[in-house]
DRENDO-1510 file (C-alpha; in Angstrom, 1 decimal, always signed):
<recs>
REC; n; res; u; v; w
REC; 1; MET; -31.8; +11.7; +128.1 .
REC; 2; ALA; -35.2; +11.7; +126.6 .
REC; 3; PRO; -38.2; +11.6; +129.0 .
REC; 4; VAL; -39.2; +8.0; +129.9 .
REC; 5; TRP; -42.6; +8.4; +128.3 .
REC; 6; THR; -41.1; +9.5; +125.0 .
REC; 7; ASP; -39.1; +6.3; +124.8 .
REC; 8; VAL; -42.0; +4.1; +126.0 .
REC; 9; ARG; -44.4; +5.7; +123.6 .
REC; 10; ALA; -42.1; +5.0; +120.7 .
REC; 11; VAL; -42.5; +1.3; +121.3 .
REC; 12; LEU; -46.3; +1.5; +120.8 .
REC; 13; PRO; -48.0; +1.4; +117.4 .
REC; 14; SER; -48.3; +5.0; +115.9 .
REC; 15; THR; -52.1; +4.9; +115.7 .
REC; 16; VAL; -55.0; +3.1; +117.2 .
REC; 17; CYS; -55.7; +1.4; +113.8 .
REC; 18; GLU; -52.3; -0.2; +114.1 .
REC; 19; PHE; -53.2; -1.6; +117.5 .
REC; 20; PRO; -55.7; -4.4; +116.7 .
REC; 21; LEU; -57.2; -6.6; +119.4 .
REC; 22; HIS; -58.2; -10.1; +118.3 .
REC; 23; PHE; -59.5; -12.6; +120.8 .
REC; 24; SER; -61.5; -15.9; +120.4 .
REC; 25; GLU; -65.1; -16.2; +121.5 .
REC; 26; LYS; -63.9; -17.6; +124.8 .
REC; 27; ILE; -63.3; -14.0; +126.0 .
REC; 28; GLU; -66.5; -12.4; +127.2 .
REC; 29; LEU; -67.7; -9.3; +125.4 .
REC; 30; SER; -67.7; -7.3; +128.6 .
REC; 31; VAL; -64.0; -8.0; +129.1 .
REC; 32; LEU; -63.1; -7.3; +125.5 .
REC; 33; LYS; -64.9; -3.9; +125.8 .
REC; 34; VAL; -62.8; -2.9; +128.8 .
REC; 35; VAL; -59.6; -3.9; +126.9 .
REC; 36; GLU; -60.7; -1.9; +123.9 .
REC; 37; LEU; -61.4; +1.2; +126.1 .
REC; 38; ALA; -58.0; +0.9; +127.7 .
REC; 39; ARG; -56.4; +0.7; +124.2 .
REC; 40; ASP; -58.4; +3.6; +122.9 .
REC; 41; GLN; -57.5; +5.7; +125.9 .
REC; 42; LEU; -53.8; +5.5; +125.0 .
REC; 43; TYR; -54.5; +7.5; +121.9 .
REC; 44; SER; -56.6; +10.2; +123.6 .
REC; 45; GLU; -56.0; +12.9; +126.1 .
REC; 46; ALA; -57.7; +10.9; +128.8 .
REC; 47; ASP; -56.3; +11.1; +132.4 .
REC; 48; CYS; -53.8; +8.5; +133.6 .
REC; 49; PRO; -55.7; +7.4; +136.8 .
REC; 50; ALA; -58.7; +6.2; +134.7 .
REC; 51; SER; -56.3; +4.3; +132.5 .
REC; 52; ALA; -54.6; +2.7; +135.5 .
REC; 53; GLN; -58.0; +1.7; +136.9 .
REC; 54; ARG; -59.0; -0.1; +133.8 .
REC; 55; ALA; -55.7; -1.8; +133.6 .
REC; 56; GLN; -56.1; -3.1; +137.1 .
REC; 57; VAL; -59.6; -4.4; +136.4 .
REC; 58; ILE; -58.2; -6.4; +133.4 .
REC; 59; ILE; -55.4; -7.8; +135.5 .
REC; 60; ASP; -57.6; -8.7; +138.4 .
REC; 61; TYR; -60.2; -10.4; +136.3 .
REC; 62; SER; -57.8; -12.4; +134.1 .
REC; 63; TRP; -55.8; -13.3; +137.2 .
REC; 64; GLU; -58.8; -15.1; +138.6 .
REC; 65; LYS; -59.1; -17.1; +135.3 .
REC; 66; LEU; -55.4; -17.9; +135.5 .
REC; 67; ASN; -55.8; -19.3; +139.0 .
REC; 68; THR; -58.9; -21.4; +138.3 .
REC; 69; GLY; -58.1; -25.1; +138.0 .
REC; 70; THR; -54.6; -26.4; +137.0 .
REC; 71; TRP; -52.2; -24.3; +135.0 .
REC; 72; ARG; -52.1; -26.6; +132.1 .
REC; 73; ASP; -55.9; -26.1; +131.6 .
REC; 74; VAL; -55.7; -22.3; +131.5 .
REC; 75; ASP; -56.7; -21.1; +128.1 .
REC; 76; LYS; -54.0; -19.1; +126.3 .
REC; 77; GLU; -56.5; -16.4; +125.4 .
REC; 78; TRP; -56.8; -15.5; +129.1 .
REC; 79; ARG; -53.1; -15.4; +129.4 .
REC; 80; ARG; -53.1; -12.9; +126.5 .
REC; 81; VAL; -55.7; -10.8; +128.2 .
REC; 82; TYR; -53.5; -10.8; +131.3 .
REC; 83; SER; -50.5; -9.6; +129.3 .
REC; 84; TYR; -52.6; -6.7; +127.8 .
REC; 85; GLY; -53.6; -5.7; +131.3 .
REC; 86; CYS; -50.0; -5.7; +132.3 .
REC; 87; LEU; -49.2; -3.6; +129.2 .
REC; 88; PHE; -51.8; -1.0; +130.0 .
REC; 89; LYS; -50.6; -0.8; +133.6 .
REC; 90; VAL; -47.0; -0.3; +132.5 .
REC; 91; LEU; -48.1; +2.5; +130.3 .
REC; 92; SER; -50.0; +4.2; +133.0 .
REC; 93; LEU; -47.1; +3.9; +135.4 .
REC; 94; CYS; -44.7; +5.5; +132.8 .
REC; 95; HIS; -47.0; +8.4; +131.8 .
REC; 96; GLY; -45.7; +11.9; +132.5 .
REC; 97; ASN; -42.6; +12.0; +134.6 .
REC; 98; PRO; -42.5; +8.7; +136.5 .
REC; 99; SER; -40.5; +8.2; +139.7 .
REC; 100; GLN; -37.9; +5.5; +140.2 .
REC; 101; CYS; -40.5; +3.6; +142.2 .
REC; 102; ASN; -42.9; +3.7; +139.3 .
REC; 103; ILE; -40.3; +2.6; +136.8 .
REC; 104; GLN; -39.4; -0.3; +139.1 .
REC; 105; GLU; -43.0; -1.2; +139.4 .
REC; 106; ALA; -43.4; -1.0; +135.6 .
REC; 107; ILE; -40.5; -3.5; +135.1 .
REC; 108; LYS; -42.1; -5.8; +137.7 .
REC; 109; THR; -45.4; -5.6; +135.9 .
REC; 110; CYS; -43.7; -6.4; +132.6 .
REC; 111; ASP; -42.1; -9.5; +134.2 .
REC; 112; MET; -45.4; -10.6; +135.6 .
REC; 113; GLY; -46.8; -10.5; +132.1 .
REC; 114; LEU; -43.8; -12.4; +130.7 .
REC; 115; LEU; -44.0; -15.0; +133.5 .
REC; 116; MET; -47.8; -15.5; +133.7 .
REC; 117; GLY; -49.2; -14.2; +130.4 .
REC; 118; ALA; -48.6; -15.0; +126.8 .
REC; 119; GLY; -46.7; -13.2; +124.1 .
REC; 120; ILE; -48.4; -10.2; +122.5 .
REC; 121; MET; -47.6; -7.5; +119.9 .
REC; 122; ASP; -44.2; -8.9; +118.9 .
REC; 123; ASN; -43.1; -9.4; +122.5 .
REC; 124; ILE; -43.8; -5.8; +123.4 .
REC; 125; LEU; -43.4; -6.4; +127.2 .
REC; 126; GLN; -39.8; -7.6; +126.7 .
REC; 127; ARG; -39.1; -4.5; +124.5 .
REC; 128; LEU; -40.5; -2.2; +127.1 .
REC; 129; VAL; -38.2; -3.8; +129.7 .
REC; 130; GLY; -35.3; -3.0; +127.4 .
REC; 131; VAL; -36.3; +0.7; +127.4 .
REC; 132; LEU; -37.0; +0.9; +131.2 .
REC; 133; ARG; -33.9; -0.9; +132.3 .
REC; 134; ASN; -31.9; +2.1; +131.0 .
REC; 135; GLN; -33.8; +4.3; +133.4 .
REC; 136; VAL; -33.2; +2.3; +136.5 .
REC; 137; LYS; -30.6; +3.7; +138.9 .
REC; 138; MET; -29.1; +0.6; +140.5 .
REC; 139; LYS; -26.6; +1.4; +143.3 .
REC; 140; SER; -23.2; +0.4; +142.2 .
REC; 141; PRO; -20.2; +0.3; +144.6 .
REC; 142; ASN; -17.2; +2.4; +143.8 .
REC; 143; LYS; -13.7; +0.8; +143.4 .
REC; 144; ALA; -12.8; +1.3; +147.0 .
REC; 145; GLU; -16.0; -0.4; +148.2 .
REC; 146; ARG; -15.6; -3.2; +145.6 .
REC; 147; SER; -12.1; -4.1; +146.9 .
REC; 148; GLU; -13.4; -4.5; +150.4 .
REC; 149; GLU; -16.3; -6.8; +149.4 .
REC; 150; PRO; -16.3; -10.3; +150.7 .
REC; 151; CYS; -15.4; -13.1; +148.3 .
REC; 152; SER; -19.0; -14.2; +148.0 .
REC; 153; LYS; -19.9; -10.7; +146.6 .
REC; 154; LYS; -17.4; -11.3; +143.8 .
REC; 155; MET; -19.0; -14.7; +143.0 .
REC; 156; LYS; -15.8; -16.4; +144.3 .
REC; 157; VAL; -16.5; -19.4; +146.4 .
REC; 158; ASP; -14.9; -20.7; +149.5 .
REC; 159; CYS; -12.9; -23.9; +149.3 .
REC; 160; VAL; -15.2; -26.8; +150.2 .
REC; 161; SER; -14.0; -30.4; +150.5 .
REC; 162; GLU; -15.4; -32.6; +147.8 .
REC; 163; PRO; -17.2; -35.8; +148.6 .
REC; 164; VAL; -15.0; -38.9; +148.3 .
REC; 165; THR; -16.0; -40.5; +145.0 .
REC; 166; ASN; -15.2; -44.0; +143.9 .
REC; 167; PRO; -13.1; -44.0; +140.7 .
REC; 168; ALA; -14.9; -47.2; +139.6 .
REC; 169; GLN; -18.2; -45.3; +139.6 .
REC; 170; ALA; -16.9; -42.1; +138.0 .
REC; 171; VAL; -18.7; -40.6; +135.1 .
REC; 172; PRO; -16.1; -40.6; +132.2 .
REC; 173; ARG; -14.6; -37.4; +130.9 .
REC; 174; ILE; -13.8; -36.5; +127.3 .
REC; 175; HIS; -12.4; -33.4; +125.6 .
REC; 176; CYS; -14.3; -31.9; +122.7 .
REC; 177; PRO; -15.5; -35.1; +121.0 .
REC; 178; SER; -16.6; -34.9; +117.4 .
REC; 179; LEU; -20.4; -35.1; +116.7 .
REC; 180; GLU; -19.9; -38.6; +115.3 .
REC; 181; ARG; -18.1; -39.8; +118.3 .
REC; 182; PHE; -20.6; -38.3; +120.8 .
REC; 183; ARG; -23.4; -39.9; +118.9 .
REC; 184; SER; -21.9; -43.4; +118.7 .
REC; 185; ASP; -20.3; -43.5; +122.1 .
REC; 186; PHE; -22.8; -41.7; +124.3 .
REC; 187; LEU; -26.0; -40.5; +122.6 .
REC; 188; ASP; -27.1; -43.7; +120.9 .
REC; 189; PRO; -26.2; -46.0; +123.9 .
REC; 190; GLN; -27.5; -43.4; +126.3 .
REC; 191; LYS; -24.4; -43.2; +128.5 .
REC; 192; PRO; -23.6; -40.1; +130.7 .
REC; 193; VAL; -20.4; -38.3; +130.0 .
REC; 194; ILE; -18.7; -35.0; +131.1 .
REC; 195; ILE; -17.5; -33.0; +128.1 .
REC; 196; GLU; -14.6; -30.7; +128.6 .
REC; 197; GLY; -13.5; -27.7; +126.5 .
REC; 198; ILE; -16.7; -26.8; +124.8 .
REC; 199; THR; -17.6; -23.8; +127.0 .
REC; 200; ASP; -14.2; -22.1; +127.1 .
REC; 201; HIS; -15.3; -19.6; +124.5 .
REC; 202; TRP; -18.4; -18.6; +126.3 .
REC; 203; PRO; -18.5; -14.8; +127.2 .
REC; 204; ALA; -19.7; -15.9; +130.7 .
REC; 205; PHE; -16.0; -17.1; +131.2 .
REC; 206; THR; -14.2; -14.5; +129.0 .
REC; 207; GLU; -15.7; -11.1; +128.1 .
REC; 208; HIS; -18.3; -11.0; +130.9 .
REC; 209; PRO; -17.2; -13.3; +133.7 .
REC; 210; TRP; -20.3; -13.9; +135.8 .
REC; 211; SER; -20.1; -12.1; +139.1 .
REC; 212; ILE; -22.6; -10.8; +141.7 .
REC; 213; ASP; -22.0; -7.3; +140.4 .
REC; 214; TYR; -22.5; -8.3; +136.8 .
REC; 215; LEU; -25.8; -10.2; +137.5 .
REC; 216; GLN; -27.0; -7.2; +139.6 .
REC; 217; THR; -26.3; -4.9; +136.7 .
REC; 218; ILE; -27.8; -7.1; +134.0 .
REC; 219; ALA; -30.8; -8.6; +135.9 .
REC; 220; GLY; -31.0; -7.0; +139.3 .
REC; 221; CYS; -34.3; -5.3; +138.7 .
REC; 222; ARG; -36.0; -8.3; +137.1 .
REC; 223; THR; -38.7; -10.3; +139.0 .
REC; 224; VAL; -38.1; -14.1; +139.0 .
REC; 225; PRO; -39.7; -17.2; +140.7 .
REC; 226; ILE; -37.5; -18.8; +143.4 .
REC; 227; GLU; -37.9; -21.9; +145.6 .
REC; 228; VAL; -37.6; -21.6; +149.3 .
REC; 229; GLY; -36.6; -24.8; +151.2 .
REC; 230; SER; -33.7; -27.3; +151.0 .
REC; 231; LYS; -35.5; -29.4; +148.4 .
REC; 232; TYR; -38.9; -29.5; +146.6 .
REC; 233; THR; -40.1; -32.7; +148.4 .
REC; 234; ASP; -40.0; -31.0; +151.8 .
REC; 235; GLU; -43.3; -30.1; +153.4 .
REC; 236; GLU; -42.1; -26.5; +154.2 .
REC; 237; TRP; -41.0; -26.0; +150.6 .
REC; 238; SER; -42.6; -23.0; +148.9 .
REC; 239; GLN; -42.2; -20.6; +145.9 .
REC; 240; LYS; -42.3; -16.9; +145.7 .
REC; 241; LEU; -41.6; -14.0; +143.3 .
REC; 242; ILE; -38.7; -11.7; +144.1 .
REC; 243; THR; -36.2; -9.4; +142.2 .
REC; 244; VAL; -32.8; -10.8; +141.4 .
REC; 245; LYS; -31.3; -8.1; +143.6 .
REC; 246; ASP; -33.4; -9.1; +146.6 .
REC; 247; PHE; -32.6; -12.7; +146.0 .
REC; 248; ILE; -28.9; -12.1; +146.0 .
REC; 249; ASP; -29.0; -9.8; +149.0 .
REC; 250; ARG; -31.2; -12.2; +151.1 .
REC; 251; TYR; -30.2; -15.7; +150.0 .
REC; 252; ILE; -26.7; -15.4; +148.4 .
REC; 253; ILE; -24.9; -12.8; +150.4 .
REC; 254; GLY; -27.2; -12.8; +153.5 .
REC; 255; THR; -28.8; -15.6; +155.4 .
REC; 256; ALA; -32.6; -15.4; +155.1 .
REC; 257; GLU; -34.7; -16.6; +158.1 .
REC; 258; ASP; -37.1; -18.5; +155.9 .
REC; 259; GLY; -34.4; -21.0; +154.7 .
REC; 260; VAL; -32.4; -21.8; +151.6 .
REC; 261; GLY; -33.4; -19.9; +148.4 .
REC; 262; TYR; -32.9; -21.3; +145.0 .
REC; 263; LEU; -33.5; -19.8; +141.5 .
REC; 264; ALA; -34.2; -23.2; +140.0 .
REC; 265; GLN; -35.4; -24.4; +136.6 .
REC; 266; HIS; -36.3; -21.0; +135.4 .
REC; 267; GLN; -36.1; -19.8; +131.8 .
REC; 268; LEU; -34.1; -16.7; +132.8 .
REC; 269; PHE; -32.3; -16.4; +129.5 .
REC; 270; ASP; -35.6; -15.9; +127.6 .
REC; 271; GLN; -36.5; -13.3; +130.2 .
REC; 272; VAL; -33.1; -11.6; +130.2 .
REC; 273; PRO; -31.7; -11.9; +126.6 .
REC; 274; GLU; -28.5; -10.1; +127.7 .
REC; 275; LEU; -27.6; -13.1; +129.8 .
REC; 276; LYS; -28.3; -15.5; +126.9 .
REC; 277; GLU; -25.7; -13.7; +124.9 .
REC; 278; ASP; -23.1; -14.9; +127.4 .
REC; 279; ILE; -23.8; -18.6; +126.7 .
REC; 280; ARG; -23.9; -20.9; +123.7 .
REC; 281; ILE; -26.1; -23.9; +122.9 .
REC; 282; PRO; -23.8; -27.0; +122.6 .
REC; 283; ASP; -23.3; -28.1; +119.0 .
REC; 284; TYR; -24.3; -31.7; +120.0 .
REC; 285; CYS; -28.0; -30.5; +120.3 .
REC; 286; CYS; -28.1; -30.5; +116.5 .
REC; 287; LEU; -28.2; -34.3; +116.7 .
REC; 288; GLY; -31.7; -34.1; +118.1 .
REC; 289; GLU; -34.9; -34.2; +116.1 .
REC; 290; GLY; -36.1; -30.6; +116.9 .
REC; 291; ASP; -34.7; -27.3; +116.0 .
REC; 292; GLU; -33.1; -24.6; +118.2 .
REC; 293; ASP; -36.4; -23.2; +119.2 .
REC; 294; ASP; -37.3; -26.5; +120.8 .
REC; 295; ILE; -34.4; -26.4; +123.2 .
REC; 296; THR; -35.4; -25.4; +126.7 .
REC; 297; ILE; -32.6; -23.4; +128.5 .
REC; 298; ASN; -32.9; -23.1; +132.3 .
REC; 299; ALA; -30.9; -21.3; +135.0 .
REC; 300; TRP; -30.0; -22.8; +138.3 .
REC; 301; PHE; -28.6; -20.3; +140.7 .
REC; 302; GLY; -28.2; -20.7; +144.5 .
REC; 303; PRO; -26.0; -21.0; +147.6 .
REC; 304; GLY; -24.2; -24.1; +148.7 .
REC; 305; GLY; -26.5; -26.8; +150.1 .
REC; 306; THR; -29.3; -26.7; +147.5 .
REC; 307; VAL; -30.5; -30.1; +146.6 .
REC; 308; SER; -32.4; -31.5; +143.6 .
REC; 309; PRO; -33.8; -34.9; +144.9 .
REC; 310; LEU; -33.2; -38.0; +142.8 .
REC; 311; HIS; -35.5; -37.6; +139.8 .
REC; 312; GLN; -35.7; -38.2; +136.0 .
REC; 313; ASP; -36.6; -35.9; +133.1 .
REC; 314; PRO; -38.2; -36.9; +129.8 .
REC; 315; GLN; -35.6; -35.1; +127.6 .
REC; 316; GLN; -31.8; -35.3; +126.9 .
REC; 317; ASN; -30.0; -32.8; +129.1 .
REC; 318; PHE; -26.7; -30.9; +128.9 .
REC; 319; LEU; -25.9; -29.4; +132.3 .
REC; 320; ALA; -23.2; -26.8; +132.0 .
REC; 321; GLN; -21.5; -25.5; +135.2 .
REC; 322; VAL; -20.5; -21.8; +135.2 .
REC; 323; VAL; -19.8; -21.0; +138.9 .
REC; 324; GLY; -19.0; -23.3; +141.8 .
REC; 325; ARG; -19.2; -27.1; +142.0 .
REC; 326; LYS; -22.0; -29.7; +142.3 .
REC; 327; TYR; -22.0; -33.3; +143.4 .
REC; 328; ILE; -24.1; -35.4; +141.0 .
REC; 329; ARG; -25.2; -39.0; +141.2 .
REC; 330; LEU; -26.7; -40.8; +138.2 .
REC; 331; TYR; -28.8; -44.0; +137.9 .
REC; 332; SER; -29.8; -45.8; +134.7 .
REC; 333; PRO; -33.5; -46.2; +134.1 .
REC; 334; ASP; -32.8; -50.0; +134.5 .
REC; 335; GLU; -32.3; -49.3; +138.2 .
REC; 336; THR; -35.8; -47.8; +138.7 .
REC; 337; LYS; -37.1; -50.9; +140.5 .
REC; 338; TYR; -34.6; -50.1; +143.3 .
REC; 339; LEU; -35.3; -46.4; +143.5 .
REC; 340; TYR; -38.9; -46.2; +145.0 .
REC; 341; PRO; -40.5; -43.5; +143.0 .
REC; 342; HIS; -43.4; -41.6; +144.7 .
REC; 343; GLN; -46.8; -43.0; +144.0 .
REC; 344; SER; -48.5; -39.7; +143.4 .
REC; 345; GLN; -48.9; -38.4; +139.9 .
REC; 346; LEU; -47.3; -35.1; +140.8 .
REC; 347; LEU; -44.0; -36.7; +142.0 .
REC; 348; HIS; -44.0; -39.9; +140.1 .
REC; 349; ASN; -40.7; -39.0; +138.5 .
REC; 350; THR; -39.0; -38.4; +141.9 .
REC; 351; SER; -37.5; -41.0; +144.3 .
REC; 352; GLN; -38.6; -41.2; +147.9 .
REC; 353; VAL; -35.1; -42.0; +149.0 .
REC; 354; GLU; -32.6; -39.4; +150.4 .
REC; 355; VAL; -29.6; -40.4; +148.3 .
REC; 356; GLU; -26.8; -39.5; +150.7 .
REC; 357; ASN; -28.7; -40.6; +153.8 .
REC; 358; PRO; -30.9; -43.4; +152.7 .
REC; 359; ASP; -33.4; -45.1; +155.1 .
REC; 360; LEU; -32.5; -48.7; +154.2 .
REC; 361; VAL; -35.1; -50.1; +156.6 .
REC; 362; THR; -37.9; -48.4; +154.7 .
REC; 363; PHE; -36.2; -48.7; +151.3 .
REC; 364; PRO; -34.0; -51.9; +151.6 .
REC; 365; ASP; -33.5; -52.4; +147.8 .
REC; 366; PHE; -32.0; -49.0; +147.3 .
REC; 367; SER; -28.6; -50.5; +148.3 .
REC; 368; LYS; -28.8; -52.8; +145.2 .
REC; 369; ALA; -28.9; -49.9; +142.7 .
REC; 370; SER; -25.8; -49.3; +140.7 .
REC; 371; TYR; -24.8; -45.7; +140.0 .
REC; 372; GLN; -22.2; -43.3; +138.6 .
REC; 373; GLU; -21.1; -40.1; +140.3 .
REC; 374; CYS; -19.1; -37.0; +139.7 .
REC; 375; VAL; -18.2; -33.5; +140.9 .
REC; 376; LEU; -19.1; -31.0; +138.2 .
REC; 377; ARG; -16.7; -28.0; +138.0 .
REC; 378; PRO; -16.8; -24.7; +136.1 .
REC; 379; ARG; -16.6; -25.2; +132.3 .
REC; 380; ASP; -17.7; -28.8; +132.6 .
REC; 381; VAL; -20.8; -30.0; +130.7 .
REC; 382; LEU; -22.5; -33.2; +131.8 .
REC; 383; PHE; -24.6; -35.1; +129.4 .
REC; 384; ILE; -27.6; -36.6; +131.3 .
REC; 385; PRO; -29.5; -39.0; +128.9 .
REC; 386; GLN; -33.3; -38.8; +129.0 .
REC; 387; GLN; -35.0; -40.8; +131.8 .
REC; 388; HIS; -31.7; -41.2; +133.7 .
REC; 389; TRP; -32.3; -40.6; +137.4 .
REC; 390; HIS; -30.0; -37.9; +138.8 .
REC; 391; TYR; -29.4; -36.3; +142.2 .
REC; 392; VAL; -27.7; -32.9; +142.5 .
REC; 393; ARG; -26.3; -31.1; +145.5 .
REC; 394; SER; -24.4; -27.8; +145.2 .
REC; 395; LEU; -21.2; -27.8; +147.2 .
REC; 396; GLU; -21.0; -24.0; +147.2 .
REC; 397; LEU; -22.4; -20.9; +145.6 .
REC; 398; SER; -23.3; -22.2; +142.2 .
REC; 399; PHE; -24.7; -21.2; +138.8 .
REC; 400; SER; -25.6; -23.9; +136.2 .
REC; 401; VAL; -27.3; -23.8; +132.9 .
REC; 402; SER; -29.3; -26.8; +131.6 .
REC; 403; PHE; -30.2; -27.4; +127.9 .
REC; 404; TRP; -33.1; -29.8; +127.5 .
REC; 405; TRP; -33.5; -31.2; +124.0 .
REC; 406; SER; -35.0; -34.2; +122.2 .
</recs>
């Protein structure tokens, strides 16, 4: 196997002239000078510690800019500066003969650039992860160990009794409707429906059935944001960054002391393209006004008991279930007057009511709201029309994929 640095160096432009740095006037000249020095150092015989120091200066300074004010107001130029800082740090970590610890740190740094920064140099951070992943030595159990693993380790889920649902309130099911029928019967009138049979060909069910071992192999070393707490409206709810391996060990297989962990509403498939190859965008998304690049694909991975409080989203949604089951309740936008949305701007799209244990003294009109409900099972795809209120509770270990489209 070629030395790590040889493979990493091959991803970079051949000469400094092919490594241009273009920033707007919003970036201070002093910062630009440090970035240029870090770039130039890559093509000299300068020592690695000095390069690492400059990289950290760029990261620290741009990090302050990223954390000033609200995220939506952060200028994209500072996110690009942060990504360059991450790039230079990765290169310093990989120089020479890096240890496994340094390689893991380099992958984490790439992920921080991908999560918090902006795309640079034809997505060079993602390309570097592709190189570095091949150098990571993940512990893989042998066959004897694998046969003794608990069911949860194999991504099998214990039998859990389903909530008793009322057939009169059930979300209808349909098998592989034509585009025309889906549009006329469900999209145009904005009616929820469970579509069966459209994920049977996914590699996630056939060639690469999703399992703990498979996710560990494909994404175990990747750093992702997770939620900690039973639901995001709880006071003790928090977020943190953790590797997929640590998330599985602590929150899926083990029982963490800090509560329920949930990898929720994260664009994991952009971060880990190998997983994206295991799924397919539903054909019905072509009925939208945008193109494929406008579709937001999110991962939802967690143990039983995770809850998404009753809320609404501004886009159409296909929720595909890959592993486990989820109980889902849906309310039309016409029922909003009975659902008591939060008054704050931050949570205005979320109801104050605990759906399965409502306080009818505080929220008396909630009992007047009409709803539909269902249990979503593996291979099911639920169409949730835009602005439809929906409440979701996982009944067991679960992995879902959502496709938001307009």
